[in-house]
DSSP file (Angstrom, degrees, kcal/mol; ACC not computed):
  #  RESIDUE AA STRUCTURE BP1 BP2  ACC     N-H-->O    O-->H-N    N-H-->O    O-->H-N    TCO  KAPPA ALPHA  PHI   PSI    X-CA   Y-CA   Z-CA
    1    1 A M              0   0    0      0, 0.0     2,-0.5     0, 0.0     9,-0.2   0.000 360.0 360.0 360.0 149.0    0.0    0.0    0.0
    2    2 A G        -     0   0    0      7,-0.4    22,-0.3    27,-0.1    27,-0.2  -0.899 360.0-161.4 106.0-128.8    1.2    3.5   -0.7
    3    3 A G        -     0   0    0     -2,-0.5     2,-0.2    25,-0.4    25,-0.1  -0.460  24.3-129.8 129.5 160.8    3.5    4.0   -3.5
    4    4 A N  S    S-     0   0    0     -2,-0.2     3,-0.1    23,-0.1    -1,-0.1  -0.667  91.9 -22.1-147.4  83.5    6.0    6.3   -5.0
    5    5 A G  S    S+     0   0    0      1,-0.3     2,-0.4    -2,-0.2    -2,-0.1   0.658 109.5 104.9  89.1  17.6    5.4    6.9   -8.7
    6    6 A T        -     0   0    0      1,-0.1    -1,-0.3    -4,-0.1     3,-0.2  -0.992  57.7-153.0-132.0 140.0    3.3    3.8   -9.4
    7    7 A K  S    S+     0   0    0     -2,-0.4     2,-1.0     1,-0.2     3,-0.3   0.601  90.0  75.0 -82.6 -10.3   -0.5    3.4   -9.9
    8    8 A Y        +     0   0    0      1,-0.2    -1,-0.2    15,-0.1     3,-0.1  -0.469  57.4 127.1 -96.9  62.4   -0.3   -0.2   -8.6
    9    9 A S        +     0   0    0     -2,-1.0     2,-0.5     1,-0.2    -7,-0.4   0.447  57.3  62.8-102.3  -0.6    0.1    0.8   -5.0
   10   10 A N        +     0   0    0     11,-0.4    11,-3.2    -3,-0.3     2,-0.3  -0.871  68.8 165.8-127.4  98.0   -2.8   -1.2   -3.5
   11   11 A L  E     -A   20   0A   0     -2,-0.5     2,-0.4     9,-0.2     9,-0.2  -0.831  23.8-155.9-117.0 149.3   -2.2   -4.9   -4.0
   12   12 A M  E     -A   19   0A   0      7,-2.3     7,-2.9    -2,-0.3     2,-0.5  -0.990   5.5-163.9-124.2 133.5   -3.7   -8.1   -2.5
   13   13 A F  E     -A   18   0A   0     -2,-0.4     5,-0.2     5,-0.2    -2,-0.0  -0.973   9.5-178.4-117.8 125.1   -1.9  -11.4   -2.4
   14   14 A D        -     0   0    0      3,-1.9     4,-0.1    -2,-0.5    -1,-0.1  -0.030  60.6 -93.8-112.7  30.0   -3.9  -14.6   -1.7
   15   15 A L  S    S+     0   0    0      2,-0.2     3,-0.1     1,-0.1    -2,-0.0   0.336 122.8  43.6  73.6  -4.2   -1.0  -17.1   -1.8
   16   16 A K  S    S+     0   0    0      1,-0.4     2,-0.3     0, 0.0    -1,-0.1   0.577 115.9  22.9-128.4 -41.9   -1.7  -17.8   -5.5
   17   17 A N        -     0   0    0      2,-0.0    -3,-1.9     0, 0.0     2,-0.5  -0.889  59.4-133.1-132.6 157.4   -2.2  -14.5   -7.2
   18   18 A I  E     -A   13   0A   0     -2,-0.3     2,-0.4    -5,-0.2    -5,-0.2  -0.966  26.4-164.6-108.7 124.8   -1.6  -10.8   -6.9
   19   19 A K  E     -A   12   0A   0     -7,-2.9    -7,-2.3    -2,-0.5     2,-0.5  -0.927  15.8-133.8-113.8 132.4   -4.6   -8.6   -7.6
   20   20 A V  E     -A   11   0A   0     -2,-0.4    -9,-0.2    -9,-0.2     2,-0.2  -0.737  29.6-170.9 -83.9 125.3   -4.5   -4.9   -8.2
   21   21 A L        -     0   0    0    -11,-3.2   -11,-0.4    -2,-0.5   -12,-0.1  -0.478  39.1 -53.0-107.4-179.6   -7.1   -3.0   -6.2
   22   22 A S        -     0   0    0     -2,-0.2    -1,-0.2     1,-0.1     2,-0.1  -0.240  62.3-115.4 -56.3 138.0   -8.3    0.6   -6.2
   23   23 A S        -     0   0    0      1,-0.1    44,-0.2    -3,-0.1    -1,-0.1  -0.393  32.9 -97.5 -74.1 152.5   -5.4    3.1   -5.9
   24   24 A M        -     0   0    0    -22,-0.3    -1,-0.1     1,-0.1     3,-0.1  -0.273  35.6-109.8 -62.4 155.9   -5.2    5.4   -2.9
   25   25 A P  S    S+     0   0    0      0, 0.0     2,-0.3     0, 0.0    -1,-0.1   0.859 101.1   6.7 -59.0 -35.1   -6.6    8.9   -3.4
   26   26 A S  S    S-     0   0    0      2,-0.0     2,-0.3    22,-0.0   -24,-0.0  -0.995  86.8-103.2-146.7 149.7   -3.1   10.4   -3.3
   27   27 A E        +     0   0    0     -2,-0.3    21,-1.3    -3,-0.1     2,-0.3  -0.533  49.6 157.4 -74.6 133.8    0.3    8.8   -3.3
   28   28 A K  E     -B   47   0B   0     -2,-0.3   -25,-0.4    19,-0.2     2,-0.3  -0.981  22.8-152.4-151.3 161.1    2.1    8.9    0.1
   29   29 A T  E     +B   46   0B   0     17,-2.7    17,-2.8    -2,-0.3   -27,-0.1  -0.866  67.2  26.2-131.8 163.7    4.8    7.0    1.9
   30   30 A F  S    S+     0   0    0     -2,-0.3     2,-0.3    15,-0.2    -1,-0.2   0.892  80.7 150.8  52.2  50.7    5.8    6.2    5.4
   31   31 A F        -     0   0    0     14,-0.2     2,-0.2    -3,-0.2    13,-0.2  -0.782  46.8-116.1-111.8 155.8    2.3    6.3    6.8
   32   32 A A  E     +D   43   0C   0     11,-1.9    11,-2.7    -2,-0.3     2,-0.3  -0.603  37.8 175.8 -83.9 149.7    0.6    4.6    9.7
   33   33 A H  E     -D   42   0C   0      9,-0.2     2,-0.3    -2,-0.2     9,-0.2  -0.991  12.9-173.2-151.7 158.1   -2.2    2.2    9.0
   34   34 A T  E     -D   41   0C   0      7,-2.0     7,-2.9    -2,-0.3     2,-0.4  -0.986  18.1-134.1-149.5 157.2   -4.5   -0.2   10.7
   35   35 A Y  E     +D   40   0C   0     -2,-0.3     2,-0.3     5,-0.2     5,-0.2  -0.950  31.2 158.0-114.8 132.4   -7.2   -2.7    9.8
   36   36 A F  E >   -D   39   0C   0      3,-2.7     3,-1.0    -2,-0.4    -2,-0.1  -0.914  64.4 -13.7-155.2 126.6  -10.5   -2.9   11.7
   37   37 A D  T 3  S-     0   0    0     -2,-0.3     3,-0.1     1,-0.3    -1,-0.0   0.890 127.1 -47.2  53.2  52.2  -13.9   -4.3   10.7
   38   38 A N  T 3  S+     0   0    0      1,-0.2    24,-2.2    23,-0.1    25,-0.5   0.701 119.0 106.9  63.2  22.7  -13.2   -4.7    6.9
   39   39 A M  E <   -DE  36  61C   0     -3,-1.0    -3,-2.7    22,-0.2     2,-0.5  -0.986  56.7-152.1-129.5 142.4  -11.8   -1.2    6.7
   40   40 A I  E     -DE  35  60C   0     20,-2.2    20,-2.7    -2,-0.4     2,-0.4  -0.968  15.7-161.5-111.6 125.7   -8.1   -0.1    6.4
   41   41 A Y  E     -DE  34  59C   0     -7,-2.9    -7,-2.0    -2,-0.5     2,-0.4  -0.891   2.0-162.5-109.8 135.9   -7.4    3.3    7.8
   42   42 A T  E     -DE  33  58C   0     16,-2.9    16,-1.2    -2,-0.4     2,-0.4  -0.921   4.4-166.3-117.6 146.2   -4.3    5.4    6.9
   43   43 A F  E     -DE  32  57C   0    -11,-2.7   -11,-1.9    -2,-0.4    14,-0.2  -0.993  44.8 -44.0-136.4 128.6   -2.9    8.3    8.9
   44   44 A G        +     0   0    0     12,-2.1     2,-0.2    -2,-0.4    11,-0.2  -0.173  63.5 144.9  62.1-142.2   -0.3   10.9    8.0
   45   45 A G        -     0   0    0      9,-0.4     9,-2.9   -15,-0.2     2,-0.4  -0.669  52.0 -61.1 103.1-160.8    2.9   10.0    6.2
   46   46 A Y  E     -BC  29  53B   0    -17,-2.8   -17,-2.7     7,-0.2     7,-0.2  -0.961  46.9-101.7-128.7 145.0    4.8   11.9    3.6
   47   47 A D  E  >  -B   28   0B   0      5,-2.5     4,-1.1    -2,-0.4   -19,-0.2  -0.402  32.1-129.7 -60.3 137.1    4.0   13.2    0.2
   48   48 A A  T  4 S+     0   0    0    -21,-1.3    -1,-0.1     1,-0.1   -20,-0.1   0.718  99.2  23.0 -66.6 -21.4    5.5   10.9   -2.4
   49   49 A Y  T  4 S+     0   0    0    -22,-0.2    -1,-0.1     3,-0.1   -21,-0.0   0.813 128.3  36.8-112.4 -50.2    7.1   13.7   -4.4
   50   50 A D  T  4 S-     0   0    0      2,-0.1    -2,-0.1     1,-0.0     3,-0.1   0.614  89.8-139.2 -83.5 -11.9    7.6   16.8   -2.2
   51   51 A K     <  +     0   0    0     -4,-1.1     2,-0.3     1,-0.2    -3,-0.1   0.752  50.2 147.0  59.0  27.5    8.5   14.7    0.9
   52   52 A C        -     0   0    0      1,-0.1    -5,-2.5     0, 0.0    -1,-0.2  -0.700  56.1 -99.9 -92.3 149.5    6.5   17.1    3.1
   53   53 A Q  B     -C   46   0B   0     -2,-0.3     2,-0.3    -7,-0.2    -7,-0.2  -0.420  39.1-146.6 -70.4 139.0    4.7   15.7    6.1
   54   54 A L        -     0   0    0     -9,-2.9    -9,-0.4    -2,-0.1    -1,-0.1  -0.736  22.3-167.6-107.6 153.0    0.9   15.1    5.7
   55   55 A T        +     0   0    0     -2,-0.3     2,-0.1   -11,-0.2    -1,-0.1   0.186  52.2 123.9-115.9  12.0   -2.0   15.3    8.1
   56   56 A T        -     0   0    0    -13,-0.1   -12,-2.1   -11,-0.1     2,-0.4  -0.371  43.1-160.7 -78.3 153.5   -4.5   13.5    5.8
   57   57 A C  E     +E   43   0C   0    -14,-0.2    13,-2.8    13,-0.2     2,-0.3  -1.000  11.4 176.7-132.6 132.2   -6.4   10.4    6.8
   58   58 A E  E     -EF  42  69C   0    -16,-1.2   -16,-2.9    -2,-0.4     2,-0.3  -0.891  12.3-153.8-128.0 161.8   -8.1    8.0    4.3
   59   59 A Y  E     -EF  41  68C   0      9,-2.5     9,-2.4    -2,-0.3     2,-0.5  -0.997   4.7-149.0-139.7 149.1  -10.0    4.8    4.7
   60   60 A Y  E     -EF  40  67C   0    -20,-2.7   -20,-2.2    -2,-0.3     2,-0.8  -0.957  10.0-142.7-120.9 125.4  -10.4    1.8    2.4
   61   61 A D  E  >> -EF  39  66C   0      5,-2.8     4,-1.6    -2,-0.5     5,-1.3  -0.791  11.9-161.8 -87.6 110.4  -13.5   -0.4    2.3
   62   62 A V  T  45S+     0   0    0    -24,-2.2    -1,-0.2    -2,-0.8   -23,-0.1   0.886  87.3  48.4 -62.4 -41.6  -12.2   -3.9    1.6
   63   63 A K  T  45S+     0   0    0    -25,-0.5    -1,-0.2     1,-0.2   -24,-0.1   0.865 119.7  36.8 -69.7 -37.0  -15.5   -5.3    0.5
   64   64 A K  T  45S-     0   0    0      2,-0.2    -1,-0.2     0, 0.0    -2,-0.2   0.572  98.3-134.1 -90.6 -10.7  -16.3   -2.4   -1.9
   65   65 A D  T  <5 +     0   0    0     -4,-1.6     2,-0.4     1,-0.2    -3,-0.2   0.954  62.0 131.7  52.9  53.4  -12.7   -1.9   -3.1
   66   66 A E  E   < -F   61   0C   0     -5,-1.3    -5,-2.8   -44,-0.1     2,-0.3  -0.998  49.4-143.2-141.7 138.9  -13.1    1.8   -2.6
   67   67 A W  E     -F   60   0C   0     -2,-0.4     2,-0.3    -7,-0.2    -7,-0.2  -0.724  15.6-170.7 -98.9 150.0  -11.1    4.6   -1.0
   68   68 A F  E     -F   59   0C   0     -9,-2.4    -9,-2.5    -2,-0.3     2,-0.4  -0.989  21.3-126.8-137.2 146.0  -12.6    7.6    0.9
   69   69 A N  E     -F   58   0C   0     -2,-0.3   -11,-0.2   -11,-0.2     2,-0.2  -0.758  37.5-107.9 -87.9 140.1  -11.0   10.7    2.3
   70   70 A S    >>  -     0   0    0    -13,-2.8     4,-0.6    -2,-0.4     3,-0.6  -0.497  17.3-145.1 -67.9 131.2  -11.8   11.4    6.0
   71   71 A E  H >> S+     0   0    0      1,-0.2     3,-0.8    -2,-0.2     4,-0.6   0.829  99.4  60.4 -65.3 -31.6  -14.2   14.3    6.4
   72   72 A L  H >>>S+     0   0    0      1,-0.2     5,-0.9     2,-0.2     4,-0.9   0.804  93.1  65.5 -66.4 -28.0  -12.4   15.2    9.6
   73   73 A A  H <45S+     0   0    0     -3,-0.6    -1,-0.2     1,-0.2     3,-0.2   0.818 101.2  48.7 -65.7 -29.6   -9.2   15.8    7.7
   74   74 A T  H <<5S+     0   0    0     -3,-0.8    -1,-0.2    -4,-0.6    -2,-0.2   0.637 106.9  56.0 -85.5 -13.7  -10.7   18.7    5.8
   75   75 A T  H <<5S-     0   0    0     -3,-0.7    -1,-0.2    -4,-0.6    -2,-0.2   0.643  99.8-128.9 -91.0 -15.4  -12.1   20.5    8.9
   76   76 A G  T  <5S+     0   0    0     -4,-0.9    -3,-0.1    -3,-0.2    -4,-0.1   0.638  77.8 114.8  75.8  13.6   -8.8   20.7   10.7
   77   77 A K      < +     0   0    0     -5,-0.9     2,-0.4     2,-0.0    -4,-0.1  -0.227  32.9 142.2-110.9  42.6  -10.5   19.1   13.8
   78   78 A I        +     0   0    0     -6,-0.1     2,-0.4    -5,-0.1    -5,-0.0  -0.705  22.3 176.1 -86.2 130.8   -8.6   15.9   13.9
   79   79 A E        -     0   0    0     -2,-0.4     2,-0.4     2,-0.0    -2,-0.0  -0.998  15.3-155.4-137.6 132.0   -7.8   14.8   17.5
   80   80 A Y        +     0   0    0     -2,-0.4     2,-0.3     2,-0.0    -2,-0.0  -0.904  19.4 169.2-110.2 135.6   -6.1   11.5   18.5
   81   81 A R        -     0   0    0     -2,-0.4     2,-0.3     4,-0.0    -2,-0.0  -0.966  37.0-107.9-139.1 155.1   -6.7   10.0   21.9
   82   82 A L        -     0   0    0     -2,-0.3     4,-0.0     1,-0.1    -2,-0.0  -0.619  26.6-130.2 -77.0 143.9   -5.9    6.8   23.7
   83   83 A A  S    S+     0   0    0     -2,-0.3    -1,-0.1     1,-0.2     0, 0.0   0.877  96.4  20.3 -63.1 -36.0   -9.0    4.6   24.2
   84   84 A K  S    S-     0   0    0     -3,-0.0    -1,-0.2     0, 0.0     2,-0.0  -0.993  93.5-105.9-132.0 140.2   -7.9    4.3   27.9
   85   85 A P        -     0   0    0      0, 0.0     2,-0.2     0, 0.0    -2,-0.0  -0.376  40.6-114.4 -61.8 141.2   -5.5    6.5   29.9
   86   86 A R              0   0    0      1,-0.1    -4,-0.0    -2,-0.0     0, 0.0  -0.508 360.0 360.0 -75.5 145.1   -2.2    4.9   30.4
   87   87 A S              0   0    0     -2,-0.2    -1,-0.1     0, 0.0     0, 0.0   0.415 360.0 360.0-108.4 360.0   -1.3    4.0   34.0
């Protein structure tokens, strides 16, 4: 996932074949990601060309093979918290 100058940046391997899936909305590298409930979420990273740090968040629906931009990313109201305070 991600990519640097390639449109084939979202691939799935099922132990027999490699399948090209929908491309990310924008190319980025070195980003955090997680999988939960058939969705893949991406956070931050760096622009693939200008190498500037990003604050964007996208999510990918595995069943629909479709990417979405987070609405919160456009409002500037992104806040990250731990689910439970650390002790």
